[in-house]
C-alpha positions in Angstrom: 144.3 87.8 84.9 143.1 86.5 81.5 142.1 82.9 80.9 145.0 82.5 78.5 147.3 82.8 81.6 145.5 80.0 83.4 145.1 76.4 82.3 141.6 75.6 81.1 140.0 72.6 82.6 138.5 70.2 80.0 135.6 67.9 80.7 133.9 65.5 78.3 130.4 64.0 78.8 127.6 62.8 76.6 125.0 65.2 78.0 125.5 68.4 80.0 122.7 69.5 82.2 123.0 73.2 83.2 121.1 73.6 86.5 121.0 71.4 89.7 117.4 72.2 90.8 114.4 69.9 90.3 114.3 70.0 86.5 118.0 69.5 86.0 118.1 66.6 88.5 115.1 64.8 87.0 116.7 65.0 83.5 120.0 63.8 84.9 118.3 60.9 86.7 116.5 59.8 83.4 119.8 59.9 81.5 121.6 57.9 84.1 118.9 55.3 84.3 119.2 54.9 80.5 123.0 54.4 80.8 124.0 57.7 79.2 126.9 59.6 80.6 125.6 62.8 82.2 127.1 65.8 84.1 125.0 68.2 86.0 126.5 71.6 86.7 125.3 74.9 88.2 126.3 78.1 89.9 124.3 77.5 93.1 124.8 74.7 95.7 122.6 71.8 94.9 121.0 71.6 98.3 120.0 75.3 98.0 118.5 75.3 94.5 115.5 77.5 93.8 113.3 74.4 93.8 113.6 74.2 97.6 111.6 77.4 98.0 108.5 75.9 96.3 106.2 75.4 99.3 102.5 74.7 98.5 102.4 71.6 96.4 102.6 69.7 93.1 99.6 69.0 90.8 98.3 65.8 89.4 94.7 64.6 88.8 95.1 61.6 91.1 91.5 61.8 92.2 92.4 60.7 95.7 90.2 63.4 97.2 87.8 64.2 94.4 87.0 61.1 92.2 85.5 63.3 89.5 88.9 64.8 88.7 90.7 63.8 85.5 93.7 64.8 83.4 91.3 66.4 81.0 89.9 68.7 83.6 93.5 69.5 84.8 94.3 70.3 81.2 91.2 72.5 80.8 91.9 74.4 84.0 95.5 75.0 82.9 94.5 76.2 79.4 91.6 78.4 80.6 93.7 80.1 83.3 96.6 80.7 80.9 94.1 82.9 79.1 94.4 80.5 76.2 98.1 81.4 75.5 99.4 78.0 76.7 100.5 75.5 74.0 97.8 72.8 74.0 100.2 70.0 73.2 102.5 70.9 76.1 99.4 71.2 78.4 98.2 67.8 77.4 101.6 66.2 77.8 102.1 67.6 81.3 98.6 66.7 82.6 98.5 63.3 81.0 101.9 62.4 82.5 101.5 64.1 85.9 100.4 61.0 87.7 103.6 59.2 86.5 105.6 62.1 88.0 104.0 61.6 91.4 104.6 57.8 91.1 108.3 58.4 90.4 108.6 60.5 93.5 106.7 58.0 95.6 109.0 55.2 94.4 112.0 57.2 95.4 110.7 57.9 98.9 109.0 61.3 98.7 107.2 61.9 102.1 103.8 63.1 100.8 101.1 64.0 103.3 98.6 61.2 103.4 95.1 60.5 104.6 94.4 58.1 107.4 93.8 55.3 104.9 97.2 55.9 103.2 96.1 57.7 100.0 98.0 60.8 99.1 96.3 63.9 100.4 95.5 66.7 98.0 94.6 70.3 98.8 92.9 73.0 96.9 95.0 75.6 95.1 93.7 78.7 93.4 91.5 78.2 90.3 91.7 74.4 90.3 88.3 72.8 89.8 89.2 70.0 92.2 91.7 69.2 94.9 94.7 68.0 93.0 97.7 69.6 94.8 99.8 66.9 96.6 102.1 68.3 99.3 104.5 67.7 102.1 103.4 70.4 104.6 104.6 73.6 103.1 108.1 72.1 102.4 107.0 70.4 99.2 109.8 71.8 97.0 112.5 71.1 99.6 111.3 67.5 99.9 111.2 67.0 96.1 114.8 68.4 95.9 116.0 66.0 98.7 114.2 63.1 97.0 115.8 63.8 93.6 119.3 64.3 95.1 119.0 61.0 97.0 118.1 59.2 93.7 120.9 61.0 91.8 123.4 59.8 94.5 122.1 56.2 94.1 122.9 56.5 90.4 126.3 58.2 90.9 125.3 61.2 88.9 128.3 63.6 88.9 127.3 67.1 90.0 129.5 70.2 89.9 127.6 73.0 91.7 130.4 75.6 91.5 130.5 76.1 87.7 129.1 79.1 86.0 128.3 78.4 82.3 128.7 81.6 80.2 128.2 80.2 76.7 126.7 77.3 74.8 129.3 76.1 72.2 127.7 75.7 68.7 129.1 74.8 65.3 127.0 75.2 62.2 123.8 75.1 64.3 124.8 72.0 66.2 125.7 72.0 69.9 129.1 70.6 71.0 129.4 71.7 74.6 129.7 74.8 76.8 132.2 77.2 78.3 132.3 78.6 81.8 134.4 79.0 85.0 134.7 77.8 88.5 133.1 80.4 90.8 135.6 79.5 93.6 139.0 79.7 91.9 138.1 81.1 88.5 139.4 78.2 86.5 138.1 78.3 83.0 136.2 75.2 82.0 135.5 73.8 78.6 132.9 71.0 78.6 132.6 68.9 75.5 129.1 67.5 75.2 127.0 65.9 72.5 123.8 67.6 73.9 123.0 70.3 76.4 119.9 70.7 78.5 119.3 74.2 80.0 117.6 74.1 83.4 118.9 77.3 84.9 115.6 79.1 85.8 113.9 82.2 84.6 114.3 86.0 84.9 112.1 87.3 87.7 115.1 88.6 89.7 115.2 91.6 87.3 112.4 93.2 89.3 112.9 95.0 92.6 110.5 93.0 94.7 110.8 89.3 93.9 110.6 85.9 95.5 113.9 85.0 94.0 117.1 85.3 96.0 120.2 87.1 95.0 122.1 85.5 92.1 119.3 83.3 90.9 116.8 83.7 88.1 118.8 86.5 86.6 118.1 85.6 82.9 121.0 83.2 82.4 118.8 80.7 80.5 117.5 83.4 78.2 121.0 84.6 77.3 122.5 81.1 76.9 119.8 79.9 74.5 119.5 83.2 72.6 123.2 83.5 71.9 123.2 79.8 70.8 120.5 80.5 68.2 117.3 79.8 70.1 114.4 82.1 70.6 112.6 83.5 73.7 108.8 83.1 73.9 106.4 85.1 76.0 109.1 87.1 77.8 106.5 89.7 78.7 104.4 87.2 80.7 105.7 87.3 84.3 103.6 86.1 87.2 103.3 88.5 90.1 102.4 86.4 93.2 99.8 88.1 95.4 101.7 87.7 98.6 105.3 88.7 99.2 106.4 90.0 102.6 107.3 93.7 102.9 110.1 93.5 105.5 112.8 93.3 106.5 113.9 95.3 103.5 116.6 92.9 102.4 114.0 90.1 102.3 111.2 92.1 100.7 109.3 90.0 98.2 110.0 86.7 100.0 107.0 84.5 99.3 104.1 83.7 101.5 102.9 80.4 99.9 99.6 80.0 98.3 99.1 77.2 100.7 98.2 79.9 103.3 95.1 80.8 101.2 94.6 77.2 100.2 94.1 76.3 103.9 91.6 79.1 104.5 93.6 82.3 104.8 91.7 85.5 104.0 92.8 88.9 102.6 91.7 92.2 104.2 92.6 95.8 103.6 93.6 98.4 106.1 90.0 99.2 106.7 89.4 95.6 107.8 87.3 94.8 104.7 87.6 91.3 103.2 87.9 92.6 99.6 88.1 89.6 97.3 84.3 89.5 96.9 84.7 92.6 94.8 87.1 90.9 92.4 86.0 87.2 92.3 83.0 86.6 94.5 82.9 82.9 93.6 86.4 81.8 94.3 87.4 84.7 96.7 91.0 84.2 97.9 91.4 81.0 95.8 91.0 82.9 92.6 93.8 82.8 90.0 97.1 84.4 91.0 96.9 87.2 88.5 93.5 88.3 89.8 94.4 88.1 93.4 97.6 90.0 92.7 95.8 92.7 90.8 93.2 92.9 93.5 95.9 93.4 96.1 97.5 96.0 93.8 94.2 97.8 93.4 93.5 98.0 97.1 96.9 99.5 97.8 96.8 101.9 94.8 93.4 103.2 95.8 94.5 104.1 99.3 93.1 101.1 101.2 96.5 99.5 101.8 98.5 99.5 105.0 101.0 102.3 105.9 103.8 100.0 104.6 102.1 99.6 101.2 100.5 96.2 101.6 97.3 94.3 102.6 96.8 91.7 105.3 96.8 88.0 104.8 95.3 86.3 107.9 95.4 82.7 108.9 95.0 83.4 112.7 91.4 82.2 112.6 92.6 78.6 111.8 93.2 76.2 114.6 96.8 76.4 115.8 97.3 72.7 115.1 96.3 73.2 111.5 98.9 75.9 111.0 101.6 73.8 112.6 100.7 70.8 110.5 100.0 72.4 107.2 102.1 75.6 107.3 105.1 74.9 109.5 107.6 76.6 107.2 105.6 79.8 107.0 105.2 79.9 110.7 108.9 79.5 111.2 109.9 82.0 108.5 107.7 84.8 109.9 109.1 84.2 113.4 112.6 84.3 112.1 112.2 87.3 109.8 109.7 89.5 111.7 109.1 87.8 115.1 105.5 87.6 114.0 103.3 84.7 115.2 100.9 83.9 112.3 98.6 82.0 114.7 97.7 85.3 116.3 98.6 88.1 113.9 97.9 88.8 110.2 100.8 89.2 107.8 101.4 92.3 105.6 101.9 91.3 102.0 102.1 92.8 98.5 102.5 91.4 95.0 106.0 90.2 94.1 107.6 89.1 90.9 107.5 85.3 91.2 107.7 83.2 88.0 108.8 83.5 84.4 105.9 82.1 82.5 107.8 82.8 79.3 111.2 81.4 78.5 113.1 79.6 75.8 111.0 78.5 72.9 110.7 74.7 72.9 109.0 72.0 70.8 106.2 70.3 72.7 107.3 66.7 71.9 110.8 66.9 73.4 111.5 70.5 74.5 114.2 70.9 71.8 115.0 74.6 71.1 115.4 74.4 67.3 119.2 74.2 67.8 120.3 70.6 67.3 121.3 69.0 70.6 120.0 71.9 72.8 117.0 71.5 75.1 115.4 73.6 77.8 113.2 72.5 80.7 111.6 73.9 83.9 111.3 77.6 84.4 113.9 78.1 81.6 111.4 76.9 79.1 107.9 78.1 78.0 104.6 77.0 76.7 102.7 75.5 79.7 101.6 78.6 81.6 100.6 81.3 79.1 99.4 84.5 80.8 98.8 83.0 84.2 100.3 80.0 86.0 98.3 77.7 88.2 100.0 77.2 91.5 101.5 73.7 91.7 101.9 73.3 87.9 105.6 74.3 87.8 106.8 71.4 90.0 104.9 68.8 87.9 106.2 70.3 84.7 109.8 69.9 85.7 109.2 66.2 86.6 107.3 65.4 83.4 109.6 67.2 80.9 112.7 66.3 83.0 111.9 62.7 82.2 110.8 63.1 78.6 113.6 65.5 77.6 116.2 63.2 79.3 114.8 60.4 77.2 114.9 62.5 74.0 118.5 63.7 74.7 119.5 60.0 75.2 118.1 59.0 71.9 119.7 62.0 70.2 123.2 61.3 71.4 123.0 57.6 70.6 122.0 58.5 67.0 125.0 60.8 66.4 127.7 59.5 64.0 130.0 62.5 64.3 130.3 65.8 66.0 132.3 68.9 64.9 134.0 71.1 67.6 134.7 74.6 66.4 137.8 76.2 67.9 136.4 79.6 66.9 133.4 79.2 69.2 135.6 78.3 72.1 137.8 81.3 71.3 134.8 83.7 71.3 133.7 82.5 74.7 137.2 82.7 76.0 137.6 86.3 74.7 134.4 87.4 76.4 135.7 86.3 79.7 139.2 87.7 79.0 137.7 91.1 78.3 136.2 91.2 81.8 139.4 89.9 83.5 141.9 92.0 81.5 144.1 94.3 83.7 142.8 97.4 81.9 139.2 96.5 82.9 140.2 97.4 86.4 140.0 101.0 85.3 136.3 100.6 84.5 134.0 103.0 86.3 131.0 100.7 86.6 129.9 98.0 89.1 127.9 95.0 88.0 125.9 95.1 91.3 125.0 98.8 90.9 123.8 98.2 87.3 121.8 95.2 88.4 120.0 97.3 90.9 119.3 99.9 88.2 117.8 97.2 86.0 115.5 96.1 88.8 114.4 99.7 89.5 113.8 100.2 85.8 111.7 97.1 85.4 109.7 97.8 88.5 108.9 101.3 87.3 108.2 100.6 83.6 107.2 97.0 83.4 105.5 96.1 86.6 102.0 95.0 87.3 100.5 97.7 85.0 102.1 98.9 81.8 101.7 101.6 79.1 103.4 102.3 75.7 104.8 105.5 77.1 106.3 103.7 80.2 107.7 100.7 78.2 109.3 103.1 75.6 110.9 105.1 78.4 112.1 101.8 79.9 113.8 100.8 76.7 115.5 104.2 76.5 116.9 103.8 80.0 117.9 100.2 79.2 120.0 101.4 76.2 121.9 103.6 78.6 122.5 100.8 81.0 123.7 98.5 78.2 126.3 101.2 77.3 127.4 101.6 80.9 127.7 97.8 81.2 130.6 97.9 78.7 132.7 99.6 81.4 132.0 97.1 84.2 134.8 96.6 86.7 135.8 93.0 87.8 138.2 92.5 90.7 138.5 88.9 91.7 140.2 88.4 95.0 141.0 85.8 97.7 137.3 85.5 98.4 136.6 84.0 95.0 135.2 84.9 91.6 131.7 86.0 92.6 132.4 89.3 91.0 132.9 87.6 87.7 129.6 85.8 88.2 127.9 89.1 88.9 129.2 90.5 85.6 127.7 87.6 83.7 124.5 87.8 85.7 124.3 91.4 84.5 124.7 90.3 80.9 121.8 87.9 81.3 119.6 90.5 83.0 120.2 93.0 80.3 119.2 90.6 77.6 116.1 89.4 79.5 115.0 92.9 80.2 115.2 93.9 76.6 113.3 90.8 75.5 110.6 91.6 78.1 110.2 95.3 77.3 110.1 94.8 73.5 107.5 91.9 73.7 105.4 93.8 76.3 105.4 96.8 73.9 104.0 94.6 71.1 101.3 92.9 73.2 98.8 95.7 72.9 96.1 94.1 75.0 95.3 93.2 78.6 95.5 89.5 79.2 96.2 87.7 82.5 99.4 89.0 84.1 99.9 91.5 81.3 97.9 94.6 82.1 98.1 97.4 79.6 96.3 100.6 80.8 96.3 101.9 77.3 94.8 98.7 75.9 92.4 97.4 78.5 90.6 95.0 76.2 91.6 91.4 75.4 92.3 90.9 71.6 91.5 87.7 70.0 94.0 88.6 67.2 96.7 88.3 69.8 95.8 84.8 71.0 99.3 83.6 70.3 102.9 84.0 71.4 105.5 86.7 70.9 109.0 85.4 70.0 112.2 87.3 70.5 115.8 87.0 69.4 118.8 89.3 69.7 119.0 89.7 65.9 115.4 89.3 64.8 113.6 91.2 67.4 109.9 90.4 68.0 107.7 88.2 65.9 104.3 86.7 66.5 103.3 83.0 66.4 99.6 82.0 66.5 98.5 79.1 68.6 96.7 76.0 67.4 93.3 75.0 69.0 93.2 72.5 71.8 91.9 69.0 71.2 88.2 68.7 71.3 88.5 66.0 73.9 89.0 68.6 76.6 88.7 72.0 74.9 85.0 72.2 75.7 85.9 71.9 79.4 88.2 74.8 79.2 85.6 76.9 77.3 82.6 75.9 79.4 83.3 78.6 82.1 83.2 81.2 79.4 79.7 80.4 78.2 77.5 83.4 78.5 74.4 81.8 77.0 70.9 82.3 78.6 70.9 78.7 79.7 73.6 79.5 82.2 72.0 82.6 83.7 70.7 80.6 86.6 74.3 80.2 87.8 74.6 83.9 88.3 72.7 84.2 91.6 73.4 85.4 95.1 71.6 83.4 97.8 70.4 85.2 100.9 71.1 82.5 103.4 74.5 81.2 104.4 76.0 78.7 106.8 79.1 79.3 109.0 82.2 77.2 108.6 83.6 76.0 111.9 86.9 75.2 110.3 87.8 78.7 109.3 85.2 80.7 111.2 83.8 82.4 108.1 80.6 82.2 106.2 80.1 79.5 103.6 79.2 80.7 100.1 77.0 79.5 97.3 78.8 79.1 94.0 78.1 77.4 90.6 78.5 73.6 90.9 81.3 72.7 88.4 79.8 69.4 87.4 76.1 70.3 87.3 74.7 72.9 84.9 72.4 75.5 86.3 73.1 74.3 89.8 74.7 75.7 92.9 76.8 74.2 95.8 77.3 75.6 99.2 81.0 75.6 100.0 83.0 77.0 102.9 86.2 79.1 102.4 88.1 76.1 103.4 86.6 74.5 100.2 84.5 71.9 102.1 81.4 71.3 99.9 78.2 71.3 101.8 75.2 70.6 99.6 74.0 71.1 96.0 71.0 73.1 94.9 69.2 73.0 91.5 66.2 75.0 90.3 63.9 72.0 90.3 64.9 70.4 93.6 65.7 71.5 97.1 68.3 69.3 98.8 68.2 70.1 102.6 71.0 69.4 105.0 69.9 66.7 107.4 69.2 67.8 110.9 72.3 67.8 113.1 74.6 67.1 110.2 78.0 68.7 109.9 79.0 70.6 106.8 81.2 68.0 105.0 82.2 67.2 101.5 79.3 65.1 100.1 81.5 63.6 97.3 84.2 62.2 99.5 85.1 61.8 103.2 86.2 65.1 104.8 89.9 65.8 105.1 91.3 63.7 107.9 93.0 66.5 109.7 90.2 69.0 109.1 87.9 69.9 112.0 84.3 69.2 111.1 82.3 72.3 110.2 79.4 73.5 112.3 75.9 72.5 111.5 73.5 75.1 110.0 72.1 77.3 112.7 68.6 75.8 112.5 69.8 72.2 112.1 68.5 72.2 108.6 69.4 74.7 105.9 67.0 74.7 103.1 68.2 75.9 99.7 67.6 79.7 99.9 65.5 81.8 97.7 67.5 82.9 94.7 67.8 86.5 93.6 69.1 87.4 90.2 72.1 89.7 90.3 72.7 90.2 86.6 75.9 89.5 84.6 79.2 88.7 86.3 81.9 91.4 86.1 83.4 91.5 82.6 86.9 90.3 82.0 87.3 91.7 78.5 85.8 91.1 75.2 85.9 87.3 75.6 85.0 87.5 79.3 88.5 87.3 80.7 90.5 90.4 79.9 89.2 93.6 81.5 89.2 94.1 85.2 85.9 95.0 86.8 82.7 95.5 84.9 84.6 96.6 81.9 86.0 99.5 83.8 89.7 99.7 84.5 90.6 100.4 88.1 92.2 103.7 89.0 95.7 102.1 89.2 95.6 101.8 85.5 95.8 105.6 85.0 99.3 106.2 83.8 102.4 104.2 84.5 104.5 105.1 87.5 
């Protein structure tokens, strides 16, 4: 049945927000608070948005646990761990405004975990210098979604969570609305709007093993923006989270939150070896996600993985009460899916496609896309994460830019004096849907679901954790075949609804996102962060910038500006290889034992003190600081606690040193740290690519 045989529903609003997750809701709230008419629409039920899956926490330099923290240090950590591919202005905007985002949630009733004195508790997340990840158990995303929905209801924000937007309507480079259909009854919908905000997620569902569920993150945002005249930035930069479960098969890739490692979880291979000391001996399991994921990948590829193709993530050494308080969702999920009790048994995990660090190109000041009246926020956008995302940064990003973009969209619509609606644009969107619903399409020989699976297999094989020119080129050839087959997709709506039509449009988004990813990955001839090129293992300073992609223009390169001096030095400090920092590269002989996580405490460079070390347990409790000119012993009978602040209220005290006093140990020089490429961050271990980089499977 074509759309011309059914009445189109027409809706008018000032601003349309596409997406009902955290980013879309925060923008809608801002618009409503400013008195602007707003409509939020999405294809997934608002209570089940992807935001609800975010478990571990949300970042802001509140300094509730570590007074030394600051937005500048948060910015430096974000830029450094992006491998300097993040947009410095976007980084500064997010980190400066992060505390305001937390304050907004507090004001609206967000149930953050708190210390005994009432301050918000913050935990360590991988690669953060300080504890700055606020949380609500391991249900943080769910609680944020509930809080935002509650506030949206208070403001009477209209939400239609059964509408699939297929096209942004544009006339002469200016947005005037969107076209779509109701996924329940198939009614075509024309939405006239003065501005549109895309908040419909990323594209990580186009890999076989992914933390995204079916029908989400299929590249919708990429396609909507690109066909409207926008560009895609950093499509090749996709974060593979270190820990996705392996079974049951239909749930493979489901995430085990970084909170498990943040609370003291350890990784071991099938031989029982705790292997992260080979890859990042200072930060161990709390290294950056790209390093931990590649370490897991290496252990598996070199034959030290489990029979099922994973490694073990173990939290069973933690007190049961800690797990039930800090990781209740993980405990329940593993019982439900595997009947596995994580308080007694390790979990088998492997890397899983988790987050689109690239997305729609946006301007740092307002997240405009370069198309008048069109904006993108959340995972749909790009610029904050570069080649590696810090855990907890995505949730604060959607709060910060949800507010700022809502403000900008409000100002934009109020400044309009006229708007032109082009019937030809509506007709083109209508014809696209008609072509899928026309009776003759029933004779098509292809299924959208089958082709979606083929894309996921293709991307896993040719654009997974390790890539080569040969593999990427082969992937593009296969993709061309799939694009041709997609022209013969069959759509059969029935009494059950129009999900099959949604699947056909999901396929269109996935095809476009896959092409953008493969073509950009082919051009990035270096290894940097999540992007590992076996044929180009070095990091190239000439490629410190972003690849942009459009359907008509293909791939282009955009250099990045330098970060502000105010915090750039903090980001570059950890890259300093000067002789004056050689004393930081030492391996003490003596170690204490952490009672909290039953593992040895480690010496590591003290972030705030040059040429000094600190003893810190795997649960990130700081014990003492050592410097070359002074020995600072631990007092007799003392517990190993954080000397900067009070110990975590719910954390069991750590055991005293075996002798009652632990003197700073003799230091032995171990030589340079493993190389990470020409600038210290690109190549894998010691300048030598691991064996998994040989070829592209």
